[in-house]
KEKE-3310 file (N, C-alpha, C; in steps of 0.2 Angstrom, whole numbers, plus 5000, padded with zeros to 4 digits):
npx = (5004:5010:5020:5012:5007:5018:5020:5010:5009:5022:5017:5010:5016:5025:5016:5011:5024:5025:5015:5017:5029:5026:5018:5025:5033:5023:5020:5032:5033:5023:5027:5039:5033:5028:5032:5042:5037:5046:5045:5043:5049:5048:5040:5042:5033:5033:5022:5009:4992:4976:4967:4966:4969:4968:4972:4973:4978:4982:4979:4977:4973:4976:4972:4976:4979:4994:5009:5013:5015:5019:5015:5015:5019:5019:5023:5019:5028:5031:5038:5048:5053:5044:5034:5038:5039:5027:5019:5016:5021:5017:5018:5011:5011:5000:4997:4991:4986:4987:4991:4991:4995:4993:4995:4994:5005:5001:4990:4977:4963:4960:4964:4976:4976:4987:4994:4988:4988:5001:5006:4997:4998:5002:5003:4996:4999:4993:4997:4990:4992:4984:4973:4959:4952:4947:4943:4944:4946:4946:4949:4949:4951:4950:4951:4954:4949:4954:4948:4953:4949:4953:4948:4937:4930:4922:4920:4924:4923:4929:4924:4927:4927:4928:4930:4924:4929:4925:4930:4927:4927:4925:4913:4906:4899:4899:4901:4901:4905:4902:4904:4903:4905:4906:4901:4906:4901:4909:4905:4904:4902:4891:4882:4879:4880:4877:4880:4876:4880:4880:4882:4884:4878:4883:4879:4886:4881:4883:4873:4860:4861:4863:4859:4854:4858:4855:4857:4855:4856:4858:4859:4860:4855:4861:4858:4863:4861:4865:4855:4838:4833:4827:4821:4817:4815:4809:4811:4809:4812:4810:4811:4812:4813:4813:4806:4812:4811:4815:4812:4802:4791:4779:4770:4767:4765:4766:4772:4778:4789:4790:4793:4788:4788:4788:4797:4795:4798:4805:4816:4833:4833:4832:4836:4832:4833:4830:4834:4835:4835:4837:4831:4838:4833:4839:4841:4852:4848)
npy = (4994:5007:5009:5010:5022:5031:5029:5034:5048:5052:5052:5062:5073:5073:5076:5089:5096:5095:5103:5114:5117:5119:5128:5140:5139:5144:5157:5163:5162:5171:5183:5185:5187:5201:5217:5231:5250:5263:5281:5293:5284:5273:5257:5244:5230:5214:5203:5194:5200:5195:5199:5213:5225:5239:5248:5264:5276:5289:5304:5304:5295:5287:5277:5270:5267:5256:5262:5250:5233:5230:5233:5247:5254:5270:5279:5297:5312:5328:5329:5317:5311:5315:5307:5293:5294:5295:5285:5267:5259:5246:5232:5217:5200:5188:5173:5178:5188:5207:5215:5232:5243:5257:5263:5273:5277:5280:5273:5268:5265:5270:5282:5293:5310:5318:5311:5313:5327:5331:5324:5329:5331:5320:5307:5291:5281:5268:5259:5249:5235:5236:5225:5214:5214:5200:5206:5222:5231:5246:5256:5271:5278:5293:5305:5310:5298:5294:5284:5277:5270:5257:5242:5229:5213:5215:5228:5237:5253:5262:5274:5284:5298:5308:5314:5304:5298:5289:5284:5280:5265:5247:5237:5221:5223:5237:5244:5259:5267:5278:5290:5304:5315:5321:5310:5304:5296:5293:5288:5273:5257:5243:5235:5246:5253:5264:5270:5284:5293:5307:5320:5324:5314:5311:5304:5299:5292:5285:5278:5270:5256:5245:5241:5255:5258:5271:5278:5289:5300:5313:5325:5330:5319:5315:5309:5307:5304:5302:5300:5298:5282:5267:5257:5256:5257:5267:5273:5283:5292:5304:5309:5323:5335:5340:5330:5324:5322:5319:5308:5300:5293:5280:5285:5275:5280:5297:5312:5328:5322:5309:5297:5284:5272:5267:5265:5257:5238:5228:5235:5242:5246:5261:5267:5276:5281:5293:5303:5318:5329:5335:5326:5321:5315:5312:5316:5322:5335)
npz = (5000:5004:4993:4983:4986:4986:4973:4965:4969:4966:4953:4953:4956:4943:4934:4939:4936:4924:4918:4923:4915:4904:4905:4908:4896:4887:4892:4890:4875:4873:4880:4873:4859:4862:4857:4860:4855:4847:4849:4837:4827:4813:4814:4803:4797:4790:4790:4786:4791:4796:4808:4815:4830:4840:4853:4862:4870:4866:4861:4848:4834:4820:4806:4791:4773:4769:4759:4754:4753:4768:4784:4794:4808:4820:4832:4832:4840:4848:4858:4863:4875:4886:4881:4884:4896:4902:4894:4888:4876:4863:4851:4848:4838:4835:4828:4816:4818:4823:4838:4844:4857:4867:4882:4895:4908:4921:4923:4930:4939:4927:4913:4919:4921:4919:4912:4900:4898:4897:4885:4874:4861:4855:4843:4835:4823:4812:4798:4784:4773:4756:4759:4763:4777:4791:4804:4811:4825:4833:4847:4857:4872:4877:4865:4845:4832:4816:4803:4788:4772:4774:4772:4780:4786:4796:4805:4820:4828:4841:4854:4871:4872:4862:4843:4830:4814:4799:4784:4766:4766:4764:4772:4778:4789:4800:4816:4827:4838:4852:4866:4869:4858:4842:4827:4812:4795:4781:4765:4768:4765:4768:4780:4792:4811:4822:4837:4850:4863:4867:4855:4838:4822:4808:4791:4775:4759:4746:4739:4745:4751:4761:4777:4789:4805:4818:4835:4847:4861:4863:4852:4835:4821:4805:4788:4771:4755:4737:4729:4725:4733:4726:4733:4748:4766:4781:4798:4809:4822:4836:4853:4857:4846:4829:4814:4797:4780:4762:4755:4744:4751:4755:4767:4784:4797:4802:4812:4818:4825:4820:4808:4797:4786:4768:4752:4738:4737:4750:4754:4759:4777:4786:4802:4815:4832:4842:4859:4861:4848:4831:4817:4801:4785:4769:4750:4738:4728)
capx = (5000:5015:5023:5007:5005:5022:5021:5005:5013:5026:5017:5005:5022:5028:5013:5013:5031:5026:5012:5022:5034:5021:5013:5030:5034:5018:5020:5038:5031:5017:5030:5043:5030:5027:5038:5040:5038:5048:5042:5046:5053:5042:5042:5040:5032:5031:5018:5002:4988:4969:4963:4969:4966:4972:4969:4976:4974:4985:4974:4975:4973:4975:4972:4974:4983:5001:5010:5016:5014:5020:5012:5018:5016:5024:5020:5022:5027:5036:5041:5047:5055:5039:5030:5039:5040:5021:5017:5020:5017:5021:5013:5010:5011:4999:4991:4988:4984:4992:4989:4995:4991:4997:4993:4997:5009:4996:4981:4975:4960:4959:4970:4979:4974:4991:4998:4985:4990:5010:5007:4992:5000:5005:4996:4996:4998:4994:4995:4991:4993:4979:4970:4953:4954:4942:4941:4947:4945:4949:4946:4952:4947:4949:4954:4952:4949:4951:4948:4951:4950:4954:4942:4937:4923:4918:4923:4922:4927:4922:4929:4925:4928:4932:4928:4927:4929:4926:4927:4930:4928:4921:4913:4901:4896:4902:4899:4903:4900:4904:4901:4904:4908:4902:4902:4906:4905:4908:4905:4906:4897:4890:4878:4879:4877:4879:4876:4881:4877:4881:4885:4881:4879:4882:4881:4884:4883:4883:4868:4857:4861:4862:4853:4859:4853:4857:4855:4859:4853:4859:4863:4857:4856:4859:4859:4864:4863:4868:4851:4833:4833:4820:4818:4818:4811:4811:4809:4813:4810:4814:4808:4812:4816:4808:4810:4811:4814:4811:4812:4795:4789:4773:4770:4762:4764:4771:4770:4781:4794:4791:4792:4789:4786:4792:4796:4795:4798:4812:4822:4837:4831:4837:4831:4836:4831:4834:4830:4835:4840:4831:4833:4834:4836:4839:4844:4855:4843)
capy = (5000:5011:5009:5013:5029:5033:5029:5039:5055:5054:5053:5067:5077:5074:5079:5096:5099:5096:5108:5121:5119:5121:5137:5144:5141:5147:5162:5166:5164:5176:5188:5186:5191:5208:5221:5240:5254:5267:5286:5295:5278:5269:5251:5240:5222:5210:5198:5196:5198:5194:5203:5220:5226:5244:5251:5268:5280:5294:5308:5306:5288:5288:5272:5270:5261:5258:5263:5244:5227:5232:5236:5253:5257:5273:5285:5305:5317:5334:5327:5309:5310:5316:5301:5288:5294:5294:5280:5262:5257:5241:5228:5209:5196:5181:5169:5181:5195:5210:5221:5237:5244:5263:5264:5278:5272:5280:5271:5263:5260:5274:5286:5300:5316:5321:5309:5315:5334:5331:5321:5331:5331:5313:5304:5284:5281:5263:5260:5243:5234:5235:5219:5213:5210:5198:5211:5227:5234:5251:5261:5276:5283:5300:5308:5309:5293:5295:5278:5277:5266:5249:5236:5223:5212:5216:5233:5240:5259:5265:5281:5287:5304:5312:5314:5298:5298:5284:5286:5276:5260:5243:5230:5218:5226:5242:5246:5263:5268:5285:5291:5310:5317:5320:5304:5305:5292:5295:5284:5267:5253:5237:5235:5250:5253:5269:5273:5289:5296:5313:5321:5324:5309:5312:5298:5300:5286:5287:5276:5267:5249:5241:5243:5260:5260:5276:5278:5293:5303:5320:5327:5330:5315:5318:5304:5309:5301:5306:5300:5294:5275:5265:5253:5258:5258:5272:5271:5288:5296:5307:5312:5331:5338:5337:5324:5327:5318:5322:5303:5299:5286:5278:5285:5271:5285:5304:5318:5330:5318:5303:5297:5277:5271:5264:5264:5249:5232:5223:5240:5242:5249:5266:5266:5282:5284:5300:5306:5323:5331:5333:5320:5322:5309:5316:5313:5327:5337)
capz = (5000:5004:4988:4979:4986:4982:4965:4964:4973:4961:4946:4953:4954:4937:4930:4941:4934:4916:4916:4924:4911:4897:4907:4908:4890:4884:4895:4887:4869:4873:4881:4867:4855:4863:4855:4861:4848:4849:4847:4831:4824:4811:4814:4798:4798:4785:4792:4784:4796:4795:4811:4818:4836:4841:4858:4863:4876:4865:4859:4839:4832:4812:4803:4786:4769:4769:4752:4750:4758:4774:4789:4795:4814:4822:4837:4831:4846:4847:4864:4865:4882:4890:4879:4885:4903:4903:4892:4887:4869:4861:4847:4847:4834:4836:4824:4811:4823:4826:4842:4845:4862:4872:4889:4901:4915:4927:4921:4937:4935:4922:4913:4921:4917:4918:4905:4896:4897:4895:4879:4870:4853:4851:4837:4833:4815:4810:4791:4785:4767:4754:4758:4765:4783:4794:4808:4813:4830:4836:4853:4861:4879:4875:4858:4838:4828:4810:4801:4781:4766:4775:4771:4785:4785:4802:4810:4826:4830:4848:4859:4877:4874:4855:4838:4826:4807:4797:4776:4760:4767:4763:4775:4779:4795:4803:4822:4828:4847:4855:4871:4869:4851:4834:4823:4805:4791:4772:4760:4772:4762:4772:4787:4798:4815:4827:4843:4851:4868:4867:4850:4831:4819:4802:4788:4770:4757:4738:4737:4752:4747:4766:4782:4792:4812:4823:4841:4851:4867:4863:4845:4828:4815:4797:4784:4766:4749:4730:4724:4730:4732:4722:4738:4756:4773:4785:4804:4812:4830:4843:4858:4857:4841:4822:4809:4791:4774:4755:4750:4742:4753:4757:4774:4789:4802:4801:4816:4819:4828:4819:4802:4795:4778:4763:4745:4734:4742:4752:4753:4766:4782:4789:4807:4819:4836:4847:4864:4860:4843:4825:4812:4795:4781:4760:4744:4736:4725)
cpx = (5004:5017:5017:5006:5011:5024:5016:5007:5018:5024:5012:5012:5025:5023:5011:5017:5028:5020:5013:5025:5030:5019:5019:5033:5031:5018:5027:5039:5027:5022:5036:5040:5028:5033:5036:5040:5041:5046:5047:5049:5047:5045:5038:5039:5029:5025:5012:4995:4980:4964:4969:4965:4969:4968:4974:4973:4978:4980:4972:4977:4971:4976:4971:4980:4990:5004:5012:5013:5017:5017:5017:5017:5020:5019:5023:5022:5032:5040:5044:5049:5050:5035:5031:5039:5032:5017:5020:5016:5022:5015:5015:5007:5007:4995:4988:4984:4988:4988:4993:4991:4997:4993:4996:5001:5004:4989:4981:4968:4960:4965:4970:4979:4980:4995:4995:4987:4998:5010:5000:4993:5001:5000:5000:4995:4999:4991:4997:4991:4985:4974:4963:4954:4946:4939:4945:4943:4949:4945:4951:4948:4946:4954:4950:4953:4948:4954:4948:4953:4954:4948:4943:4929:4919:4923:4921:4926:4924:4926:4925:4923:4931:4929:4931:4924:4928:4925:4930:4931:4922:4919:4907:4896:4901:4900:4903:4900:4906:4901:4899:4909:4905:4907:4902:4907:4904:4909:4908:4902:4897:4884:4881:4876:4880:4877:4881:4877:4876:4885:4882:4883:4879:4884:4881:4886:4879:4876:4867:4856:4860:4859:4857:4855:4859:4853:4858:4854:4852:4861:4859:4860:4854:4861:4859:4864:4863:4859:4845:4832:4826:4818:4822:4815:4814:4807:4813:4810:4812:4810:4807:4817:4810:4812:4808:4815:4810:4814:4803:4792:4782:4772:4765:4761:4770:4767:4776:4789:4795:4791:4792:4784:4790:4792:4799:4795:4805:4817:4826:4832:4835:4832:4835:4832:4834:4831:4829:4839:4835:4836:4831:4838:4834:4842:4846:4852:4848)
cpy = (5005:5015:5011:5020:5033:5034:5033:5047:5056:5055:5059:5073:5079:5078:5087:5100:5100:5101:5116:5122:5121:5127:5140:5145:5144:5154:5167:5166:5170:5183:5190:5191:5198:5212:5228:5243:5261:5275:5290:5291:5274:5262:5246:5232:5220:5205:5199:5196:5198:5198:5210:5223:5232:5248:5256:5274:5287:5298:5308:5299:5290:5281:5273:5265:5263:5260:5257:5239:5226:5233:5242:5255:5264:5278:5292:5308:5322:5333:5320:5307:5310:5310:5296:5288:5293:5287:5274:5259:5250:5237:5222:5205:5189:5177:5173:5187:5199:5214:5225:5242:5251:5264:5269:5274:5274:5279:5266:5266:5264:5278:5291:5304:5320:5317:5310:5324:5334:5328:5324:5331:5324:5309:5296:5284:5273:5261:5252:5242:5234:5228:5221:5210:5207:5202:5215:5231:5240:5256:5264:5278:5289:5303:5307:5302:5294:5288:5278:5272:5259:5245:5230:5220:5214:5222:5237:5245:5260:5272:5283:5295:5307:5311:5307:5300:5292:5284:5281:5269:5253:5238:5226:5221:5231:5244:5252:5267:5274:5286:5300:5312:5317:5313:5305:5300:5293:5289:5276:5261:5246:5239:5241:5251:5260:5271:5280:5293:5303:5317:5321:5316:5312:5306:5301:5293:5289:5284:5271:5260:5242:5245:5249:5260:5264:5276:5281:5296:5309:5323:5327:5322:5318:5312:5306:5306:5305:5306:5296:5284:5272:5262:5256:5260:5262:5271:5275:5291:5297:5310:5319:5332:5337:5332:5326:5322:5319:5317:5303:5292:5285:5278:5280:5277:5292:5309:5322:5329:5311:5302:5289:5277:5268:5265:5258:5243:5230:5227:5238:5247:5254:5267:5272:5281:5289:5301:5314:5327:5329:5328:5322:5316:5311:5315:5321:5330:5341)
cpz = (5001:4997:4983:4980:4985:4975:4963:4965:4968:4953:4946:4952:4947:4933:4932:4936:4927:4914:4918:4919:4907:4899:4906:4901:4886:4885:4891:4880:4870:4874:4876:4862:4854:4862:4857:4855:4852:4844:4840:4827:4821:4811:4808:4800:4791:4783:4789:4788:4793:4800:4814:4824:4838:4847:4861:4868:4872:4860:4853:4838:4824:4808:4796:4780:4768:4760:4748:4754:4764:4777:4793:4804:4818:4828:4836:4839:4845:4854:4865:4872:4885:4889:4884:4893:4905:4900:4890:4881:4867:4856:4848:4841:4835:4831:4820:4813:4826:4830:4843:4851:4865:4875:4891:4908:4922:4928:4926:4941:4928:4918:4916:4918:4915:4912:4900:4892:4895:4887:4873:4863:4851:4846:4836:4827:4813:4801:4790:4776:4765:4753:4761:4772:4785:4800:4810:4819:4833:4841:4855:4867:4878:4868:4851:4835:4821:4806:4793:4776:4768:4776:4777:4785:4792:4806:4814:4829:4837:4852:4866:4876:4867:4849:4833:4818:4804:4789:4771:4761:4767:4768:4775:4785:4799:4809:4826:4835:4848:4861:4872:4863:4846:4831:4816:4800:4784:4770:4763:4768:4768:4778:4791:4804:4821:4833:4847:4858:4867:4860:4843:4828:4813:4797:4780:4765:4750:4736:4745:4748:4755:4772:4786:4799:4816:4829:4844:4855:4866:4856:4840:4824:4809:4793:4777:4761:4743:4728:4728:4729:4728:4727:4743:4761:4777:4791:4808:4817:4833:4847:4858:4850:4834:4819:4803:4787:4768:4752:4750:4743:4753:4764:4779:4794:4801:4808:4815:4821:4828:4813:4801:4790:4773:4756:4743:4740:4743:4752:4760:4771:4784:4795:4811:4825:4841:4851:4862:4854:4838:4820:4805:4789:4774:4756:4743:4729:4718)
residu = (UNK:UNK:UNK:UNK:UNK:UNK:UNK:UNK:UNK:UNK:UNK:UNK:UNK:UNK:UNK:UNK:UNK:UNK:UNK:UNK:UNK:UNK:UNK:UNK:UNK:UNK:UNK:UNK:UNK:UNK:UNK:UNK:UNK:UNK:UNK:UNK:UNK:UNK:UNK:UNK:UNK:UNK:UNK:UNK:UNK:UNK:UNK:UNK:UNK:UNK:UNK:UNK:UNK:UNK:UNK:UNK:UNK:UNK:UNK:UNK:UNK:UNK:UNK:UNK:UNK:UNK:UNK:UNK:UNK:UNK:UNK:UNK:UNK:UNK:UNK:UNK:UNK:UNK:UNK:UNK:UNK:UNK:UNK:UNK:UNK:UNK:UNK:UNK:UNK:UNK:UNK:UNK:UNK:UNK:UNK:UNK:UNK:UNK:UNK:UNK:UNK:UNK:UNK:UNK:UNK:UNK:UNK:UNK:UNK:UNK:UNK:UNK:UNK:UNK:UNK:UNK:UNK:UNK:UNK:UNK:UNK:UNK:UNK:UNK:UNK:UNK:UNK:UNK:UNK:UNK:UNK:UNK:UNK:UNK:UNK:UNK:UNK:UNK:UNK:UNK:UNK:UNK:UNK:UNK:UNK:UNK:UNK:UNK:UNK:UNK:UNK:UNK:UNK:UNK:UNK:UNK:UNK:UNK:UNK:UNK:UNK:UNK:UNK:UNK:UNK:UNK:UNK:UNK:UNK:UNK:UNK:UNK:UNK:UNK:UNK:UNK:UNK:UNK:UNK:UNK:UNK:UNK:UNK:UNK:UNK:UNK:UNK:UNK:UNK:UNK:UNK:UNK:UNK:UNK:UNK:UNK:UNK:UNK:UNK:UNK:UNK:UNK:UNK:UNK:UNK:UNK:UNK:UNK:UNK:UNK:UNK:UNK:UNK:UNK:UNK:UNK:UNK:UNK:UNK:UNK:UNK:UNK:UNK:UNK:UNK:UNK:UNK:UNK:UNK:UNK:UNK:UNK:UNK:UNK:UNK:UNK:UNK:UNK:UNK:UNK:UNK:UNK:UNK:UNK:UNK:UNK:UNK:UNK:UNK:UNK:UNK:UNK:UNK:UNK:UNK:UNK:UNK:UNK:UNK:UNK:UNK:UNK:UNK:UNK:UNK:UNK:UNK:UNK:UNK:UNK:UNK:UNK:UNK:UNK:UNK:UNK:UNK:UNK:UNK:UNK:UNK:UNK:UNK:UNK:UNK)
# end
C-alpha cells in the first residue's frame, strides 16, 4: 500500500512539473511576441494579418493604407522623452492577428489626466496593406479617431470621448460607438450601426444599399445620399426635435417627431432613434 502511494505521488508530481513547464513555455512565447514601439520611429512588419486590434490612450489615432505590402506603425510626438515617461506602447503578433496597444503608465484603473495633458499632441499611426481583413477593432478612451480606406468584414470603432471619422471603407458590418463627441461616416459600404450618447451623427452614402441604424441620446442625426433609392424603408423618431425627409415614401406614420414608411419592396431599412435632437434623411437634389 505504501509503495502504491509513493508511485501515485510521484506521478502527480510529474504531471504538476509538466503543466508548470508548459505554462512557463507558453508565457515565454507570449512575452517574446510583445515588442516595444519607439517614439518618432517607424516600425515595419512584413507579416500578413487577418485581424487587427488597436487600443490607445494617445489623443489621436490614424488608421489608413500602407504604400506597399508592409504594415507600418509609428507614434509621432514633439516630445518623445515626455511620451516615454508617461506611456507604454508596444505591438504583438499572434496567429495572424496584430495588436497595437498604447497605455498611460498611471492608468489604474483609468487614464491619468496628467498623462493626457503632458502628451496631448501625440499621434498613433497604423498603416495597413490594401487587403480585406476579417476584423478590425479600434478603441480610444480620449481623443480623435480617423479611419480611412481599410476594408474589413467586421469593423468596430469606439471611443469614450472624442470625434470618430470613418471614410471610404467597404465592410459587411460596421459598428461605431461613442459616448461624447461627433461621429461622421463618409462612403462606408455595408450594414452600419452607430450609437452615440452625446454628439452629432453625420452619415453620407452615395447610395442606400444596406441597413443603417442610429441611436443617440443627445445630438442631431443627418443621413444623406446622392439619389433617392428605389427601395427603402424608414423608421425615424425622436422624443424632442423635428424629423424630416425628402424621400417619396408611402407613409404609415408621420408627425413632427416621427416618420415611418417605405418605397418599393424589401429595401434596406434606415432606423434612427433619438431622445433629444432633430433627424434628417435626404437625397441631394
